[in-house]
C-alpha positions in Angstrom: -18.6 8.0 11.5 -20.3 6.9 8.3 -18.1 6.7 5.2 -18.2 9.8 3.0 -16.2 8.7 0.0 -18.0 5.7 -1.3 -18.0 4.6 -5.0 -20.8 7.0 -6.0 -19.2 10.0 -4.3 -15.8 9.2 -5.8 -17.2 8.8 -9.3 -19.3 12.0 -9.1 -16.9 14.4 -7.3 -13.6 13.3 -8.6 -14.4 11.8 -12.0 -13.1 8.4 -11.0 -12.9 6.2 -14.0 -14.9 3.0 -14.5 -11.5 1.2 -14.2 -11.1 2.4 -10.6 -14.6 1.2 -9.8 -13.8 -2.2 -11.2 -10.7 -2.3 -9.0 -12.8 -1.3 -6.0 -15.2 -4.2 -6.5 -12.3 -6.6 -6.9 -10.6 -5.3 -3.7 -13.8 -5.7 -1.7 -13.8 -9.3 -2.8 -10.1 -9.6 -1.9 -10.7 -8.3 1.5 -13.2 -11.1 2.2 -10.6 -13.6 1.0 -7.6 -12.1 2.9 -9.5 -11.7 6.2 -11.0 -15.2 6.1 -7.9 -17.4 5.7 -6.2 -15.9 2.7 -3.6 -14.3 5.0 -3.4 -17.4 7.1 -4.1 -17.4 10.8 -4.1 -13.8 12.0 -4.5 -14.9 15.7 -0.8 -14.4 16.6 -0.7 -11.0 15.0 -3.9 -10.0 16.9 -3.1 -11.5 20.3 0.6 -11.0 20.6 1.2 -7.3 21.5 4.8 -7.6 20.2 3.9 -9.2 16.8 4.9 -7.1 13.8 4.5 -8.2 10.1 7.5 -8.5 7.9 6.2 -5.8 5.7 5.9 -3.3 8.6 9.4 -4.2 9.8 10.9 -3.4 6.5 8.8 -0.3 6.1 10.0 0.9 9.5 13.6 0.1 8.6 13.2 2.3 5.5 11.7 5.3 7.3 13.4 5.2 10.7 16.7 6.8 9.7 14.8 10.0 8.7 12.6 10.3 11.8 13.4 12.6 14.7 15.8 10.6 16.9 15.3 7.6 14.5 12.0 6.9 16.4 8.3 7.1 16.0 7.9 8.0 19.6 5.3 10.8 20.0 4.6 10.9 16.3 1.3 10.8 14.3 1.3 8.5 11.3 -1.0 7.9 8.4 -1.0 4.6 6.5 -2.3 5.0 2.9 -4.0 2.1 1.0 -4.0 0.1 4.3 -6.3 -2.7 3.1 -7.4 -4.9 6.0 -5.0 -3.3 8.5 -2.6 -6.1 9.2 0.4 -3.8 8.8 -1.5 -0.7 10.1 -2.0 -2.2 13.6 1.8 -2.7 13.8 2.6 1.0 13.7 1.5 1.7 17.3 3.6 -1.4 18.3 6.5 0.2 16.6 6.1 3.3 18.7 3.7 5.7 16.9 1.6 7.7 19.3 -1.4 8.1 17.0 -2.1 6.0 13.9 -4.6 6.4 11.1 -5.3 4.1 8.2 -6.9 5.0 4.8 -8.3 2.8 2.1 -11.0 3.0 -0.7 -12.6 -0.4 0.2 -15.3 -0.2 2.8 -15.1 -4.0 3.1 -11.4 -3.9 3.9 -11.9 -1.2 6.4 -14.6 -3.1 8.3 -12.1 -6.0 8.7 -9.4 -3.6 9.7 -11.5 -2.1 12.4 -12.3 -5.6 13.7 -8.7 -6.6 13.8 -7.7 -3.4 15.6 -10.5 -4.0 18.2 -9.4 -7.6 18.7 -5.8 -6.5 19.1 -6.8 -3.7 21.5 -4.9 -1.3 19.3 -6.2 2.2 18.7 -6.3 3.0 15.0 -8.6 5.5 13.2 -9.7 4.4 9.8 -10.9 6.6 6.9 -12.6 5.5 3.6 -11.2 7.4 0.7 -9.3 7.1 -2.6 -5.6 7.7 -1.7 -5.4 10.4 -4.5 -7.9 12.5 -2.6 -7.0 11.7 1.0 -6.7 15.3 2.0 -10.3 15.9 0.9 -11.7 13.2 3.1 -14.2 14.9 5.5 -12.7 13.0 8.5 -9.3 14.5 7.7 -10.5 18.1 7.2 -9.3 19.1 10.7 -6.0 17.1 10.4 -4.3 18.8 7.4 -0.7 19.5 8.2 -0.7 17.3 11.3 0.8 14.0 10.3 4.5 13.6 11.1 4.8 10.5 8.9 2.8 9.0 6.0 3.6 5.6 4.6 2.4 3.4 1.8 3.7 0.0 0.9 3.6 -3.2 -1.1 1.4 -3.1 -4.2 -0.2 0.3 -3.9 0.4 2.9 -6.6 -0.1 0.5 -9.5 -3.8 0.8 -8.6 -3.8 4.6 -9.0 -4.3 6.1 -12.5 -2.1 9.1 -11.8 0.1 10.5 -9.0 -0.2 14.3 -9.1 -3.2 14.5 -6.8 -1.9 11.7 -4.7 1.4 13.6 -4.1 -0.4 16.9 -3.4 -2.7 15.2 -0.8 0.4 13.8 0.9 2.0 17.3 1.0 -1.2 18.8 2.4 -1.5 16.2 5.2 2.2 16.3 6.3 3.3 18.6 9.1 6.2 20.9 8.1 9.3 18.8 8.2 7.2 15.6 8.0 8.3 12.5 6.2 6.7 10.4 3.5 7.9 6.9 2.7 6.7 4.7 -0.2 8.1 1.1 -0.5 6.5 -0.6 -3.5 7.0 -3.0 -6.4 9.9 -1.9 -8.7 8.7 -0.4 -12.0 10.7 -3.0 -13.8 8.2 -5.7 -12.8 5.5 -3.9 -14.7 7.6 -4.1 -17.9 8.1 -7.8 -17.1 4.4 -8.2 -16.8 4.9 -9.7 -13.4 5.4 -12.9 -15.3 9.1 -13.7 -15.9 12.3 -12.1 -17.0 11.3 -11.1 -20.5 10.2 -7.5 -21.2 6.6 -7.7 -22.4 5.3 -4.1 -22.0 6.5 -0.5 -21.9 8.6 0.6 -18.9 7.6 4.2 -19.2 4.7 5.7 -17.4 1.4 5.7 -19.3 0.7 2.0 -20.0 -2.4 0.4 -18.5 -2.8 -3.3 -18.0 -6.5 -4.5 -17.9 -7.2 -8.2 -17.3 -9.7 -10.6 -15.8 -8.6 -12.6 -12.8 -10.7 -14.5 -10.3 -8.0 -15.2 -7.8 -6.0 -12.9 -5.5 -2.2 -13.0 -5.0 -2.5 -15.3 -2.0 -4.5 -17.9 -4.0 -3.0 -20.8 -5.9 -4.1 -20.2 -9.6 -3.4 -23.9 -10.4 -5.8 -25.1 -7.7 -9.1 -25.5 -9.5 -10.9 -26.5 -6.3 -9.9 -23.4 -4.5 -12.8 -21.7 -2.7 -11.1 -18.3 -2.7 -12.4 -17.2 -6.1 -13.4 -13.5 -6.7 -16.8 -12.6 -7.9 -15.5 -9.4 -9.5 -12.8 -10.3 -11.9 -11.9 -7.0 -13.8 -8.6 -5.5 -12.8 -6.7 -2.5 -14.1 -3.1 -1.5 -13.2 -1.1 1.6 -14.3 2.6 1.8 -14.7 4.5 4.5 -12.9 8.3 4.9 -13.6 10.7 6.6 -11.2 10.6 9.9 -13.2 6.8 10.2 -12.7 7.0 9.2 -9.0 9.8 11.6 -8.2 8.4 14.5 -10.3 5.0 14.1 -8.7 6.5 14.3 -5.2 8.8 17.2 -5.9 6.2 19.2 -7.9 4.0 18.9 -4.8 6.7 20.5 -2.8 8.5 17.5 -1.2 12.2 17.0 -1.3 13.7 13.5 -2.0 15.8 12.3 0.8 16.5 8.7 -0.4 15.8 6.3 -3.2 16.7 2.7 -2.8 16.2 -0.6 -4.7 15.8 -3.9 -3.0 16.0 -7.6 -4.0 13.4 -8.6 -1.4 9.7 -8.8 -2.4 6.6 -8.8 -0.2 4.7 -11.2 -2.5 5.4 -13.6 -5.3 5.6 -10.8 -7.9 7.4 -13.1 -10.3 6.5 -16.8 -10.6 10.2 -17.8 -10.2 10.6 -16.1 -6.8 11.2 -18.3 -3.8 9.6 -17.8 -0.3 11.8 -17.2 2.7 9.7 -18.0 5.8 12.3 -16.6 8.2 11.5 -13.1 7.3 8.2 -13.5 5.3 9.8 -12.4 2.0 10.2 -13.5 -1.6 13.6 -13.6 -3.5 15.1 -14.6 -6.8 16.7 -18.1 -6.9 20.3 -17.9 -6.0 21.4 -19.2 -9.4 19.6 -16.5 -11.4 20.8 -12.9 -12.0 19.9 -10.4 -9.3 17.3 -7.8 -10.2 15.5 -5.2 -8.1 12.1 -6.3 -6.9 11.1 -3.4 -4.8 12.1 0.3 -4.3 11.7 2.8 -1.5 11.6 6.6 -1.7 11.7 8.9 1.3 10.6 12.5 0.9 10.3 15.4 3.3 8.0 18.4 3.5 9.9 21.7 3.9 9.8 23.5 7.2 
């Protein structure tokens, strides 16, 4: 089905800001980089039917205790802000009976579809801004049908506000359904993702606008890198726990769990060290321990 929520539609119908359109252009570029070597060799993930990314494993560990029988068996799942689908294609392998992925980047979704086809994994992809997921034409007949909705690792900082986002999640969940977000800790925004010194407001409302021609998997010190982005404008919004929780509860969801974690999915601070055994990033052992990510699990009432 042809995409219905492209940039023009989003800008016209939903009043999407120029900042979001800047981000969209950047993420189209990032998809090209990530799918063509930026994420390394994706061959094992595609061809090994048991392969699951570290992100998906930790996401599943976060949501599993709240699922019926602690299992995805027989459940329908939606992955918001799915990017090129590396984690999305893991959800059928983790037991979900039906999986959908949603992202605002048509370039990312094209790569996601190719990956799923190569992996012989059945995933339905939808192009839409996550804030207005429930309004996507492809999902019109699927409101109230998803048993689980997940989003993870660098997502809501790209959303200007969370009220519409939370309402869309509530509309898409089946009664008793579960939503799980696992994302960068709000503290990192106050640290400017740059060190251990507070450089900006922690509270919701601050926006960080910057030019960057590399993505988070590119070495910024490598001037000969070929993985440069053509669209360099980026905008991030800070969202503290109060805003996240109030958005979800105001939409009618109840909070089941809130956790903080010292494991990151990317080098969100320059001092973090990579642990290849579980594909994670952590603070050096000699430094104080701080939260790097958080997870929230919320449930729609019966």
